[in-house]
C-alpha positions, 0 to 999 in steps of 0.5 A: 729471260731469253735463249740468247745473249744481248742483241749484237750491234745493229747492221752486223750479221750474226753468224750461225756457227760458233767460233773462238773469239780473237785472243781466246785460247782453244780448249786444251787436252786437259780441259777436254778430259775434264769435260769428258770426266763426268759423262765417262763417270756416268757411263762407268757407274751405270754399266758397272751397276748393271753388271753387278746386278747380273753377276749377283743374279747369276745371269749371262754372261756372269752366270749360267742363267740365260738372258734370252727371254721372250723376244730377246731369244725368239727374235733379236738373238736370231736376227743378230746371228743373221747380221753375223752371217751378212757381215761375214758373207755367209748369209742365205740372201742379202740385205734385201731378201732372206731366202732362209725364213718363211721359205723366202721373205723380204729382209730390209725392213727387219734390218732397219728395225731390229739391227741398226743400233750401231752397237749391233755391229759388234756382233761381227767381232765375235764368233758366231757361237757367241752371238749372245755376248754381243747382243748383251753388249748392245744393251750394256753399251746403250745404257752407258752411252745414254747415261753419258749423253744425259750427263752432257745434256744436263750441263747444257740445261744448267752449269753445275758439278760434273759428279752430280750430273753423273749421279743423275745420269746413272739414274737415267741409264738404269731407269725403270723403263730400261730394267723392265722394258728396254733391256730385252729389246736391243733396238729399243735401247737406242731410244735411251741414247736418242733422247739426250742426243735430240735434247742436245740438238734442240739446245743448239737450236736455242743458241743458234749454233751447230745446225749441221751437227744437230741435223746429223744427231737427228739422223743418227737418232732416227737411223738407230731406231725410228720407233723410239726416236719418234717418241724421243722427238715428241718428248724433245719438242715438249721440252723445247716448248717449255724452255721457250715458254718459260724463258729458260732457253739459254745462258750468257757467258757466265752461265746465267740466264740471259734476259731479254724483252718480251718482243725479243723473246718472241722473235728468239722463240720463232727462230728457235722453232724454225731451226728445230723444225728444219733440223728435224725435217732434214735429219729425218729426210737423210734416213728416209729409207728407214721410214719408207721401206718399213712403212710399205713393209708394215702395210703389206704385213699380216695384221696382228691380233687386235690390241685392246687397251684395258684402261688406265691403271689405278692412280696409286699403281702409277705413282708407285712406279716412281719408286725404285721397286721391283717387277709386278703389280698392275701394268703401268708405265715404268718411270722410276729414275733412282732415289736422288732424282725422285727426291729432287723432283719432289723438292723441285716445286719448293726450290725458290732459287728456281723462278716460279714460271720455270717450276710451274712449266716443268711440273706441268710438263711432267704431269702432262706426259704422265697423264698422256701415257694412260689415255688411249688417244695420246697412247696412240700418239706416242706409238705412231697411231697404232696401239701396240700388242703387248705393253702400251707403255713403251715410251716410259723412257721419255718421262724418265728423261724429263724427270732427270732434267727436272731433278737437275734444275732443282739440284743446280739451284743448290736447294736448301735443307728445308726444301730437300726436307719438303721433298723427302716428306712428299716421298714419305707420303708416297711410300705410305700411300703405295705400301700395298701396291704390287711393286712395293716389296722390300727393295723399294723400302730398302732403296728409297729409305737407305739411299734417300737418307744418304742423299739427304745427308750428303747434299747439305754436307757437300755444300758446307765443305766447299772449302775442304776439297778432300772432304768434299770429294769423300762425301761425293764419292760416298754419295755416288757409291750409295746411289750406284749400289742402290741402282744395282740392287734395284736391277737385281730385284727386277731381274729376279722377280721377272724370272718367276713369271711362267711365260718369261722363260729363256729360249735355248738359242745357241746351246750345244744342241742348237750348234749340233743341229746347225752342223747337221744342217750345214752338212745336208745343205743343197741350196738352191736345188732344194731346201734344208728345213731346221724344222720344229722351232725348238731353239727359237721362233726364228730357227732358220736365222739362228741355225741356218737352212731354209725353213718356214719359221719366221717371227717378225712384225713384217711377215708379209700377208702374202706369205702368211696366207699362202703357207697357211692355205697350203697347210702350214701352221702359224701363231699370233695370227700369222705374224709367226709362221711355221714349217710344213710337217706333211710330205706334200707341203714339204715337196711343194716347197722343195724341202729335201730334209727337215728336222721333224717332231716325233711321230704320234706315240714316239718319245717326247723330244726325239726330233728326227730328220725326215728326208724326201724327194721334193719338187725342184725349186722351180718347175715348168708347167706346160699348157694352162694351169689347173682350174680351181674345179668344183671339189670342196675347197680343202687344204688337200685340194689346194695342195693338189692344185699346186702340185698338179696331180691327185695324190689324196683320198679325202673321205667324209668323217662319220661320227662313231662311238662317244658323245654325239657331235652337233652339225655345223656348216662344213663340219661338226661341233664337239660337246663340252668335255674337258680333257682330264688333267695329268701330272707330269710323268704320269700316265695320261688318262684315256682319250674319251672325246668324240670318235669319227671314222673314215675309209681310205686305201690300206697302207696309205698315210692318214693326215688330219687338218683342223687348224682351229681345234684345241685339244687332243687328236688320236689316230692310228699312230697315237695321240697328238696335241692341238693348240688351235685358237680361232684366227690366232693359232693355226695347227698345221697339217699333221700325220695321224699314222698308217691306215690299217688293213681294213681301210678304216681310220678311227680318229678321236677329237677331245677338246676343252670347249666347243671345238670345231672339226671340219667334215673333211679333216682327214686325208689319206696320201696313197703310197707312191702317188706323191713320188710319181707326181714329183717325178713328172714335174719338169725342172730347169737345166740350171738354177742360180740364186743370188742375194735377192735374185734368181736365174734359171735356164729352161728347156725349150718347149711349149708355152706354159708357166714357171712356178717357183716354190716361193710365196709371191710377195710384193717387190718381185719382178721377172723377165723371160729371155731378157724381155721387160720385167713384170710382176709375177702371177700366182699359183696357190700363192706361189710365184708363177711366171707365164712362159711363151713357147721356146723360152729358155731363160727366166730372171727374177729380182726383188727390190724393196718397195719404198726404197726408191722414194726413200733414197730420193728423199735422202738425196734432197736432205743431203743437198739441203745439208750440203747447202747449209754447210757450204754457206757456213763454210763461206762465212767462216772464211770472211774476217769478222769483228769480235763483236759479231760473234755473240754466240762464242760463249756457247761452244758445245761441251761435247 
């Protein structure tokens, strides 16, 4: 077999662009409509089944149950709210920089990673308060488009009835990966589209047509989401290799596989591989900034907690995921693609109308991909050489797509009854062997047995009714309805079972309380003179993106290490080892970062959930320090000392802790280890048991504000103001600097630490903020006479004076450059991790601008790719203008059915 028709006449140049041969008629509107009927049917059925499942569950937007679970609520709804702000010109920043999160962070890497699914642009058509709706539409429309494009791709693998291709397209659109993994990650859903897009482009490589169009498809796949596009590209390369090795690469004008000699096959394979490689390289180059910017941002990001692969799940757990079951059991790749595809894949090895080498090649491909999902070296290959935090089986859609292709190869060959029966027997054995697996609930039995019976009855009946079109259409309709209802029931079950997971509870996102908070933030806005912090991360882990304001909360894979370490070093908390930063809760930290008002959790002992707005007089966003900056000094390196150095004034008393009554702690370097005394459990609503942990005492000026800082402590901390809960965990979860209460009249502060393990308490865990000192220190700071903040730049007018340093309340991340009085732009220095720019005597103007690292190199690569694409398009256009005999158009039979 060969991927091209018989060779053209010797000496006649074969064209690279498909043409309509002389005398042939172009496709009529009716013909085009017929071509679109099957993809449209697949899109409508898959989207309708998903909506039906959500409606039955009562999920948004068809019911009151929120979809904003896990990262969908914590990241993607807030990021789409930010996209709304960008589209409507109300964002605090621009595509390059985000002034609102993490007290100022880069944004372009977030944009290209989380927001480049083309359907995300729909967010601009809806009111901001309804951002959840377009986020839902991103998932829904990606399902529909993915199903439609897979239906097109199947028609290019083998000709066959559009309704049956649509049937398998529905299984792909609602595959196990979508329902379990992709549904909550709108940007990942573009991977469902990328796989058939790249498959169509690879098919054009086999037929030596449409190189320019295929290159644009590659670019579209990689631009929409490069992470899943890399997986789809790897899978497409494997499919292309199998098609070439099995000689299953193309059709002649009648849809039959075109034969060729072995030497011709090798030459054809070489040309196809060369075209595919050039197409992939040029397409990726066109969107190179997506890769260069994110690569540089990832290298500069705070490293995540170490991911550990626990090993391959049991084989039966892996095989059980081929069945359309629920959500549960041991973690394993989610790869089911519907009952029709499952039966046909099982029957594929027995379909004698398919050549043996094709059956062997495709079967080995599916087995190889399945095995690669559970072997660590190949898991790393699928995920860009980095073991992901969370599920290590994010490439499940790639195997799902391959299984659907195999199912179509079987169905297009018109399998006989006994071949289908052999496949059904294999499925029955699988059901019995996996009956005790976690995903094998009632749904698997109902869907596999019920829909399977319909499929086994309908396919032979449809073949027998070839001369009775109405009866044949009725059987086809029944088959499509049964399979769509089975897919909907599976989606309903997966959604219901997932909702029972305790940590999989939805975030509030844009609830009435969130909208009221947003209105309050808008009313208090004073940017850029000061920040308005949305505070305690009540509605999502990215409240500044969701609600507005300029806070410390920021949850992303691209949290700069400089940001995470600076905020942590000055007393802010973090989660996920700094990949989720928190706002400051103490007065000095807020003053340093120019926070004038912040939504705060209640003071110790106050009512739960009673968030209050704290107002203060912060330092300006930019301050000028005349003379040299303060040295580190010989004092102990505590959070209090670091804050004082950045502030430029002494405001704390930092006494040593002295053990008091209770279980005696053990000395440890720089602090104490508490004895093992678990906290007593208390039912919700019950009176908490008394804190019986270890007590410490310290002495401070009466009336000062006592604060505690034990970043890695977990348990309960009780001081003059009452108890607070600490959730520290070494290097992963850091408590912020928090208030203990007012120092009593005798000057003795008693603080109790009660923890469930052997928690560590620093020797200088308590600091006392003297009344009036912070206000005096802030008043003594010199600010600019004028300050403007653009999308990714900042300009200040300064008072002329002695030499010194301009300190900006902004973490010093790579990409910033500053110039003084129009001089050369240089990277700023740091003071406690904040940006610091040296000023010469008499300086009056400071300008700083941010440029995303990697953008210039990416744009240069895109320019090269565009030139290559333009050159090929120009050559093709020139050749199209020359008269050519009909015999020189051997590829005319292979016009695209898109």
